[in-house]
C-alpha positions in Angstrom: 0.3 -0.3 0.0 1.5 3.6 -0.9 1.6 6.1 1.7 2.6 9.6 0.4 5.1 7.7 -1.7 6.2 5.3 0.5 5.2 2.2 0.9 3.8 0.8 4.1 4.6 -1.9 5.8 2.5 -4.6 7.1 2.9 -5.0 10.8 1.4 -8.7 12.6 -0.5 -7.6 15.4 -1.3 -9.5 18.4 -5.0 -9.4 19.9 -5.5 -7.6 22.6 -5.7 -9.4 26.1 -9.2 -9.5 27.4 -8.5 -8.3 31.0 -6.9 -5.0 28.7 -10.3 -4.2 26.9 -12.1 -5.1 30.0 -9.9 -2.2 32.3 -10.6 0.4 29.3 -14.6 -0.8 29.3 -14.6 -0.3 33.2 -13.1 3.4 32.8 -15.5 4.0 29.7 -18.6 3.1 32.1 -17.3 5.3 34.5 -16.8 8.2 32.6 -20.8 7.4 31.2 -21.8 7.3 34.1 -20.4 10.8 35.6 -21.5 12.2 31.9 -24.8 11.1 33.1 -24.9 12.4 37.0 -23.8 15.5 36.0 -25.9 16.2 32.4 -29.2 14.9 35.0 -27.9 18.2 37.4 -30.3 20.4 35.4 -27.7 20.1 32.3 -30.1 19.2 29.8 -28.2 20.3 26.2 -28.1 18.7 23.0 -23.8 19.3 23.3 -23.6 17.1 26.4 -26.2 14.2 24.4 -24.2 14.0 21.7 -21.5 13.6 24.0 -23.6 10.7 26.2 -24.1 9.5 22.7 -20.5 9.3 21.7 -19.8 7.4 24.8 -22.4 4.9 24.7 -20.8 4.2 21.1 -17.7 3.5 22.8 -19.2 1.5 25.4 -21.0 -0.5 22.5 -17.4 -0.9 20.5 -15.8 -1.6 23.6 -17.9 -5.0 24.4 -17.8 -5.9 21.0 -14.3 -5.9 21.2 -14.1 -8.0 24.5 -16.6 -10.5 23.3 -14.2 -11.2 20.6 -11.5 -11.9 23.3 -13.0 -13.6 25.4 -12.0 -16.9 25.5 -12.8 -18.7 28.9 -15.7 -19.0 30.4 -14.8 -16.7 33.3 -13.7 -13.8 31.1 -17.8 -14.7 29.1 -19.0 -14.4 33.1 -17.5 -11.1 33.2 -18.0 -9.4 30.2 -21.8 -10.8 31.2 -21.8 -8.9 34.4 -20.0 -5.5 32.8 -23.1 -6.1 29.9 -25.4 -5.7 32.9 -24.0 -2.8 34.6 -24.2 -0.6 31.5 -28.2 -1.5 31.0 -29.1 -1.3 34.5 -27.5 2.3 34.2 -30.3 3.3 31.4 -27.8 5.2 29.3 -29.9 7.1 26.6 -28.1 9.2 24.0 -29.6 11.5 21.6 -33.3 10.3 20.2 -33.4 8.4 23.7 -31.3 5.3 22.2 -30.2 2.9 24.8 -26.9 1.0 23.8 -28.8 -1.5 21.8 -30.5 0.7 19.4 -26.6 1.7 18.7 -25.3 -2.0 19.0 -28.1 -2.7 16.2 -27.7 0.6 14.3 -25.7 0.5 10.7 -24.3 4.0 11.5 -22.7 2.9 15.0 -21.2 -0.9 13.9 -18.2 0.7 11.7 -15.8 2.8 12.9 -14.0 4.6 9.6 -14.6 1.8 7.1 -13.9 -1.0 9.1 -16.9 -3.1 10.8 -16.9 -3.4 14.5 -19.8 -5.4 15.0 -22.3 -6.9 12.4 
């Protein structure tokens, strides 16, 4: 592949470790909870709803990645528990869309031209 007149080398990459993905997921969920608390304190600007929607999309993408790399029964159990915590938050973005709405949407299942989940 050419990039600015130079040939790019393909680099073999290892898939991420489940624990690393889950750690990032947990931090994203913490930020989402803070955003929901902050926006629920009387601030309901469109900008806040848009930011919350973007965070929900990030959480959905991290769940999809974690599901791909979960290889043991323990990791799948931890992933189910993490998913339940997001569902219990009842997070809603613009147009009151939940994480399930966003996971099913063709608009949010791609990052650039690369499919995250189908």
